C-alpha positions in Angstrom: -7.2 11.6 -1.2 -8.5 8.4 0.2 -11.8 6.8 -0.6 -13.6 4.2 -2.7 -13.9 4.0 -6.4 -17.0 1.9 -7.1 -16.6 -0.6 -9.9 -19.4 -2.9 -11.0 -19.4 -5.4 -13.8 -22.1 -4.9 -16.5 -22.6 -8.7 -16.8 -22.4 -10.1 -13.2 -24.1 -13.3 -14.3 -21.2 -14.1 -16.7 -18.5 -12.8 -14.3 -19.7 -13.3 -10.7 -16.2 -13.1 -9.2 -15.9 -9.5 -10.4 -19.5 -8.4 -10.1 -18.2 -5.9 -7.5 -14.5 -5.0 -7.8 -14.1 -1.8 -6.0 -10.8 0.1 -5.6 -9.9 1.5 -2.2 -7.4 4.3 -2.0 -5.6 4.8 1.3 -3.7 8.0 2.0 0.1 7.4 2.2 1.7 8.1 5.6 3.2 11.5 6.1 6.4 11.8 4.1 5.8 8.3 2.8 7.8 6.6 5.6 6.6 3.0 6.1 7.4 0.5 8.8 7.4 -3.2 8.1 4.6 -3.6 10.7 2.5 -1.0 9.0 2.9 -2.6 5.6 2.1 -6.0 7.0 -1.1 -4.7 8.5 -2.2 -3.2 5.1 -1.3 -6.3 3.1 -3.1 -8.5 5.6 -6.2 -6.3 5.4 -6.1 -6.3 1.6 -5.8 -10.1 1.6 -8.5 -10.7 4.2 -11.1 -8.2 2.8 -10.2 -7.8 -0.8 -8.4 -9.4 -3.7 -4.9 -9.3 -2.2 -3.7 -7.1 -5.0 -2.2 -3.7 -4.2 -0.7 -0.8 -6.1 1.8 1.2 -4.1 1.7 4.9 -4.9 -0.7 4.8 -7.8 -1.3 7.9 -9.9 -2.8 9.7 -6.9 0.2 8.8 -4.6 -2.1 6.6 -2.5 -1.8 3.0 -1.6 -4.4 1.2 -3.7 -6.3 -1.9 -2.8 -7.6 -3.4 -6.1 -10.8 -5.4 -5.8 -13.1 -5.6 -2.9 -16.8 -6.5 -2.7 -19.4 -4.1 -1.4 -20.1 -5.9 1.9 -16.4 -5.5 2.8 -16.1 -1.7 2.4 -17.4 -0.8 5.8 -15.2 -3.4 7.4 -12.1 -2.1 5.6 -12.8 1.5 6.7 -13.4 0.3 10.3 -10.1 -1.6 10.4 -8.1 1.2 8.8 -9.4 3.9 11.1 -9.7 1.9 14.4 -7.1 -0.9 14.2 -4.4 0.6 11.9 -5.0 4.2 13.0 -4.9 5.3 9.4 -6.5 8.6 8.1 -8.7 8.0 5.2 -8.8 11.6 3.9 -11.4 12.4 1.4 -13.3 15.7 1.0 -14.8 17.8 3.8 -13.7 20.2 6.4 -12.1 17.6 8.8 -8.4 17.7 9.5 -6.6 15.2 7.4 -3.0 13.9 7.5 -0.8 16.3 5.6 1.9 15.1 3.3 4.9 16.9 4.9 8.5 17.2 4.0 11.1 14.7 5.2 12.5 17.3 7.6 15.6 16.2 9.6 15.5 12.7 8.1 16.9 14.3 4.9 17.8 17.9 5.6 20.5 18.6 8.3 19.4 22.2 8.3 15.8 21.6 9.2 14.6 24.1 11.8 12.0 21.7 13.3 10.8 18.1 13.0 8.0 17.9 10.5 7.5 14.3 11.5 7.0 15.3 15.2 4.4 17.9 14.2 2.5 15.5 12.0 2.5 12.5 14.3 2.0 14.0 17.7 
């Protein structure tokens, strides 16, 4: 699921550039279909609010932004949820974006469009 993994340096005086170097996990889109416009928005956000380093589909299957400072976290969440329309996931009882099958994009015998169900 999405969220923040807090990372703090034990010696911020010696390494001020990484005193805060949080990792942000963003849930992948349903069925892991990406548009160029979507990827551009994510990369622009990561460059503007973080280190500009990403890890696509890390061990959790999420899109990972490596390195952001604490004051940027709320800004990242706001932009993801309001400007990019991205579900952050996480724990709790709220409905989250499911990772659904590829449906008719891959299976000619699909009975219904899983993409339509997940995106409308």
